[in-house]
C-alpha positions in Angstrom: -0.1 0.1 -0.2 1.4 3.3 -0.7 2.6 5.8 2.2 1.0 8.8 0.5 -1.9 9.0 -1.8 0.3 11.0 -4.5 2.5 8.1 -4.9 1.4 4.5 -7.5 0.7 1.7 -5.1 3.4 -0.9 -5.9 2.6 -3.7 -7.1 5.7 -6.1 -7.0 5.8 -8.7 -4.6 6.4 -8.6 -1.1 9.9 -10.2 -1.6 11.0 -7.6 -4.6 10.3 -4.6 -2.4 13.0 -2.0 -1.0 12.4 -1.4 2.5 10.6 1.5 3.5 13.2 2.1 6.1 16.0 4.7 5.1 18.4 1.7 4.1 21.0 2.9 6.8 21.0 -0.7 8.4 23.6 -1.0 6.4 25.9 2.3 7.3 25.3 1.6 11.3 26.7 -2.0 10.4 29.5 -0.8 8.9 30.7 2.1 11.4 30.3 -0.3 14.0 32.6 -2.8 12.4 35.1 -0.1 12.2 34.6 1.4 15.5 35.2 -2.5 16.8 38.4 -3.0 14.1 39.6 0.3 15.3 40.0 -0.7 19.2 42.4 -2.5 21.8 40.1 -5.2 22.2 40.4 -6.7 18.0 43.2 -5.7 18.2 44.1 -8.3 21.6 41.7 -11.4 19.8 44.1 -10.7 16.8 46.5 -11.5 18.6 45.0 -14.1 20.7 43.4 -16.0 17.5 47.1 -16.0 15.7 49.1 -17.3 18.9 46.6 -19.6 19.3 47.0 -20.5 15.5 50.0 -20.3 14.8 50.6 -23.0 18.4 48.5 -25.7 17.4 49.3 -25.9 13.9 53.2 -26.2 15.3 52.1 -28.3 17.9 50.0 -30.2 15.4 52.7 -30.3 12.6 55.2 -31.7 15.5 53.1 -34.3 16.4 52.0 -35.8 12.9 52.8 -33.3 9.6 49.0 -34.8 8.7 47.7 -33.9 11.2 48.2 -30.0 10.9 45.5 -28.3 9.2 47.8 -25.3 8.1 51.7 -26.3 8.2 54.1 -24.2 8.6 54.1 -21.4 5.9 50.6 -20.7 7.3 48.6 -19.8 3.9 45.6 -20.9 5.3 45.8 -18.2 7.9 47.5 -15.8 5.2 44.1 -16.3 3.0 42.0 -15.2 6.5 43.6 -11.9 6.7 43.2 -11.3 3.1 39.6 -11.9 3.2 39.1 -10.3 6.2 41.4 -7.0 4.9 39.1 -7.4 1.6 35.8 -6.9 3.9 37.0 -4.4 6.4 38.3 -2.3 4.2 35.2 -1.1 2.2 33.1 -0.8 5.4 35.9 1.3 6.9 35.6 3.6 3.6 31.7 3.4 3.8 31.9 4.8 7.7 34.4 7.3 6.8 32.1 8.5 4.0 29.5 8.5 6.6 31.3 10.9 9.0 32.8 13.5 6.2 29.0 13.5 5.7 28.3 14.3 9.1 31.4 16.3 9.6 30.3 18.6 6.5 26.6 19.0 7.8 27.9 20.0 11.2 29.8 22.2 9.3 27.3 24.0 7.4 25.2 24.3 10.3 28.4 26.2 12.3 28.8 28.6 9.1 25.6 29.3 9.1 25.6 29.9 12.9 28.1 32.1 12.5 27.1 34.2 9.3 23.5 35.0 11.7 25.9 35.8 14.9 27.7 38.4 12.6 24.4 39.7 11.1 23.0 39.8 14.6 26.7 42.1 16.1 26.5 44.0 13.0 22.4 44.8 13.6 23.8 45.4 17.2 26.4 47.5 16.1 24.4 49.8 13.8 21.5 50.0 16.7 24.6 51.2 19.3 25.2 53.6 16.9 22.4 55.2 16.6 21.7 55.3 19.9 24.6 57.1 20.9 23.8 59.8 17.8 20.5 60.2 19.4 21.9 60.4 22.9 24.2 63.5 21.8 21.3 65.4 22.1 20.3 64.3 24.9 22.0 64.8 28.5 23.3 62.4 29.8 24.1 60.9 33.6 27.8 62.6 34.2 26.6 66.0 32.3 23.7 66.5 34.9 25.7 65.5 37.7 28.6 68.2 36.9 26.1 70.6 36.2 25.2 69.5 39.7 28.1 69.6 41.3 28.7 73.1 39.7 25.3 74.7 41.0 25.9 73.1 44.7 29.3 74.9 44.8 27.8 78.3 43.7 25.1 77.9 46.3 27.5 77.2 48.9 29.9 80.5 47.5 26.6 82.5 47.8 25.8 81.4 51.0 29.2 82.2 52.1 29.5 85.4 50.6 25.6 86.2 52.2 26.8 84.6 55.6 30.1 87.1 55.5 28.1 89.7 54.7 25.8 88.9 57.3 28.2 88.6 60.5 29.9 91.7 58.8 26.5 93.9 58.7 25.8 92.3 62.5 29.0 93.5 63.6 29.0 97.0 62.0 25.2 97.3 63.7 26.7 96.3 67.1 29.7 98.9 66.9 26.6 101.3 66.3 24.6 100.3 68.9 27.5 100.1 71.3 28.7 103.4 70.8 25.3 105.3 70.6 24.4 104.1 74.2 27.6 103.3 75.4 27.6 105.8 78.6 30.1 108.6 78.9 32.5 109.0 81.8 30.6 111.4 83.5 27.6 108.8 84.0 25.6 110.0 80.4 24.6 108.5 77.5 25.8 110.6 74.6 22.4 111.2 73.2 
């Protein structure tokens, strides 16, 4: 049955149909195989296998030349290694190609993200420049503070001057008052 209405129904038999799953199973198998073949565990298993193979064949050859299934030049072992290499090389290449495709996608996403970040940064820089131009006509905090500080100093100077004038006026008034009502030596006021 068709998955979508715009696709025609496939009339082939079920054993000729391709699976609709992305065909990614073999790729995952290739990556798992490449990952295993690149591990220290694989090297250890292969070393144990080769030592057991050679040891068993040498022991059996010592008993009887007919008993050893792969005598000294170990041609069967060499054939097994060649077969394993001929199958593992394409699997490793397939895994590398899949990793390259993933890396390309990640690099493209990083490039797009960097472009968006650059565009956002340029937009913010233009906005900040526009705000700075607009604020040239507006009083800034530092400007208002300096103006208030200057006004406060002027007020303090005026208050000090008024206080000095007031104290000198009081002194003059006291002097006049003291001089006008000071008794004379004969006991009379000077009026």
